[in-house]
ZANU-361249 format. One line per field, with one value per residue (C-alpha): residue number from 1; x, y, z; residue in one letter; chain. Coordinates in nm, 3 decimals, always signed. Example, Ala and Ser with C-alpha at 12.3 -4.5 7.8 and 13.67 -1.06 7.14 Angstrom:
2
resi: c(1	2)
east: c(+1.230	+1.367)
north: c(-0.450	-0.106)
up: c(+0.780	+0.714)
resn: c(A	S)
chain: c(A	A)
This chain:
162
resi: c(1	2	3	4	5	6	7	8	9	10	11	12	13	14	15	16	17	18	19	20	21	22	23	24	25	26	27	28	29	30	31	32	33	34	35	36	37	38	39	40	41	42	43	44	45	46	47	48	49	50	51	52	53	54	55	56	57	58	59	60	61	62	63	64	65	66	67	68	69	70	71	72	73	74	75	76	77	78	79	80	81	82	83	84	85	86	87	88	89	90	91	92	93	94	95	96	97	98	99	100	101	102	103	104	105	106	107	108	109	110	111	112	113	114	115	116	117	118	119	120	121	122	123	124	125	126	127	128	129	130	131	132	133	134	135	136	137	138	139	140	141	142	143	144	145	146	147	148	149	150	151	152	153	154	155	156	157	158	159	160	161	162)
east: c(+7.452	+7.523	+7.876	+7.936	+7.822	+8.048	+8.339	+8.293	+8.274	+8.591	+8.771	+8.637	+8.754	+9.096	+9.134	+8.975	+8.977	+9.347	+9.361	+9.610	+9.821	+10.133	+10.116	+10.128	+9.767	+9.603	+9.534	+9.222	+9.243	+9.039	+8.728	+8.767	+8.478	+8.361	+8.060	+7.887	+7.830	+7.702	+7.336	+7.403	+7.285	+7.557	+7.344	+7.309	+7.660	+7.808	+7.625	+7.748	+8.104	+8.068	+7.944	+8.250	+8.476	+8.333	+8.396	+8.752	+8.805	+8.697	+8.942	+9.223	+9.127	+9.113	+9.444	+9.616	+9.454	+9.294	+8.936	+8.912	+9.010	+8.885	+8.549	+8.353	+8.447	+8.309	+7.985	+7.957	+8.008	+7.755	+7.497	+7.536	+7.523	+7.204	+7.037	+7.142	+7.119	+6.822	+6.608	+6.691	+6.634	+6.305	+6.186	+6.289	+6.100	+5.807	+5.554	+5.710	+5.461	+5.574	+5.836	+5.777	+5.849	+5.771	+6.033	+6.297	+6.204	+6.221	+6.563	+6.691	+6.557	+6.719	+7.056	+7.010	+6.912	+7.213	+7.455	+7.291	+7.352	+7.719	+7.738	+7.573	+7.817	+8.106	+7.975	+7.963	+8.330	+8.340	+8.602	+8.731	+8.424	+8.551	+8.571	+8.212	+8.094	+8.284	+8.135	+7.783	+7.818	+7.951	+7.688	+7.415	+7.526	+7.544	+7.195	+7.055	+7.183	+7.061	+6.721	+6.630	+6.812	+6.748	+6.392	+6.485	+6.747	+6.506	+6.232	+6.471	+6.595	+6.236	+6.237	+6.554	+6.820	+7.147)
north: c(+8.823	+9.081	+8.950	+8.980	+9.342	+9.428	+9.246	+9.411	+9.756	+9.683	+9.577	+9.878	+10.110	+9.951	+9.986	+10.324	+10.530	+10.542	+10.295	+10.082	+10.368	+10.242	+9.920	+9.912	+9.976	+9.773	+9.961	+9.906	+9.833	+10.040	+9.885	+9.792	+9.787	+9.436	+9.291	+9.232	+9.610	+9.637	+9.686	+9.638	+9.992	+10.255	+10.530	+10.345	+10.201	+10.551	+10.645	+10.329	+10.405	+10.751	+10.592	+10.365	+10.666	+10.825	+10.503	+10.491	+10.852	+10.752	+10.461	+10.699	+10.936	+10.655	+10.505	+10.843	+10.914	+11.234	+11.158	+11.454	+11.709	+11.565	+11.414	+11.738	+11.714	+11.360	+11.471	+11.739	+11.481	+11.248	+11.526	+11.594	+11.222	+11.176	+11.479	+11.395	+11.017	+10.943	+11.216	+11.111	+10.743	+10.809	+11.022	+10.752	+10.469	+10.655	+10.521	+10.177	+9.893	+9.614	+9.824	+9.892	+10.264	+10.332	+10.073	+10.253	+10.582	+10.426	+10.280	+10.609	+10.784	+10.527	+10.591	+10.967	+10.945	+10.731	+10.967	+11.257	+11.072	+11.030	+11.399	+11.488	+11.268	+11.434	+11.781	+11.678	+11.588	+11.224	+11.271	+10.917	+10.756	+10.696	+10.320	+10.304	+10.506	+10.280	+9.973	+10.118	+10.231	+9.898	+9.699	+9.933	+9.901	+9.522	+9.503	+9.758	+9.563	+9.233	+9.366	+9.561	+9.353	+9.431	+9.562	+9.930	+9.878	+9.659	+9.922	+10.211	+10.041	+10.047	+10.424	+10.484	+10.486	+10.326)
up: c(+12.025	+12.294	+12.336	+11.962	+11.960	+12.254	+12.094	+11.758	+11.920	+12.116	+11.802	+11.616	+11.896	+11.891	+11.517	+11.456	+11.775	+11.845	+12.136	+11.944	+11.808	+11.987	+11.786	+11.407	+11.316	+11.043	+10.724	+10.523	+10.153	+9.912	+9.765	+9.401	+9.158	+9.079	+8.900	+9.232	+9.249	+8.893	+8.812	+8.442	+8.379	+8.326	+8.479	+8.811	+8.802	+8.773	+9.093	+9.264	+9.155	+9.304	+9.627	+9.637	+9.570	+9.885	+10.080	+9.945	+10.048	+10.399	+10.389	+10.289	+10.568	+10.822	+10.707	+10.734	+11.073	+10.943	+11.034	+11.271	+11.007	+10.678	+10.772	+10.706	+10.337	+10.324	+10.488	+10.220	+9.943	+10.105	+10.127	+9.756	+9.675	+9.878	+9.725	+9.370	+9.347	+9.571	+9.416	+9.060	+9.125	+9.302	+9.011	+8.763	+8.935	+9.092	+8.839	+8.793	+8.821	+9.048	+9.227	+9.595	+9.564	+9.930	+10.029	+9.823	+9.987	+10.335	+10.265	+10.126	+10.437	+10.664	+10.497	+10.522	+10.889	+10.976	+10.799	+10.987	+11.314	+11.227	+11.143	+11.474	+11.665	+11.484	+11.567	+11.935	+11.936	+11.822	+11.554	+11.508	+11.355	+11.000	+11.053	+11.172	+10.873	+10.632	+10.796	+10.778	+10.415	+10.290	+10.476	+10.353	+9.990	+10.011	+10.163	+9.916	+9.616	+9.762	+9.863	+9.552	+9.293	+8.930	+8.941	+8.903	+8.628	+8.431	+8.451	+8.383	+8.064	+7.933	+7.992	+7.789	+8.058	+7.952)
resn: c(M	V	I	F	V	I	L	S	R	S	I	R	N	Y	L	F	N	G	I	G	D	N	I	N	R	L	K	M	D	K	I	R	W	T	N	E	F	S	S	G	L	N	Y	L	D	N	H	R	R	N	Y	L	E	I	V	N	E	L	I	D	I	S	N	S	K	N	C	A	T	R	L	P	L	V	F	H	R	L	A	F	Y	I	E	D	Y	F	A	K	K	E	M	A	I	R	E	A	P	G	I	A	F	S	E	Y	K	K	E	H	Q	R	F	T	T	E	I	S	R	F	Q	E	R	Y	S	H	G	E	T	N	I	C	G	E	I	I	E	F	M	M	E	W	L	K	N	Y	I	T	R	F	G	S	E	A	P	D	Y	M	R	T	K	G	Y	E)
chain: c(A	A	A	A	A	A	A	A	A	A	A	A	A	A	A	A	A	A	A	A	A	A	A	A	A	A	A	A	A	A	A	A	A	A	A	A	A	A	A	A	A	A	A	A	A	A	A	A	A	A	A	A	A	A	A	A	A	A	A	A	A	A	A	A	A	A	A	A	A	A	A	A	A	A	A	A	A	A	A	A	A	A	A	A	A	A	A	A	A	A	A	A	A	A	A	A	A	A	A	A	A	A	A	A	A	A	A	A	A	A	A	A	A	A	A	A	A	A	A	A	A	A	A	A	A	A	A	A	A	A	A	A	A	A	A	A	A	A	A	A	A	A	A	A	A	A	A	A	A	A	A	A	A	A	A	A	A	A	A	A	A	A)
């Protein structure tokens, strides 16, 4: 396991921190919306699409090697996303029977804390961290969808959300 972590960091450094700039650097493809991202509820899917738009903006920034200059705009968008989406979802499911509300809150806090750590690293001069943020955000979304499944959309439908 330790070897894998070291290897993946080395590869990540090569791809995203400019070590391999003398060789044609691989470009990341944008993430396209597929049914695997869908909750079946337009309200939640619109938020997930917005999330993927932020990831795709990061991919554009990384591909154009503008992480150092454009990352503050992404942090601003993420702050708005966190404040808007997490608060609204928490309000919508707070009283839901059978939903582990505290688990949602913990996961939202974990995401927020990790983004804050990236922002702190950036403010201390680590400007080529776009690839790491993309990796974190995609893994987080996959785990979030897998872990929480359809319980919130099912409940939200009963409350009139479309």
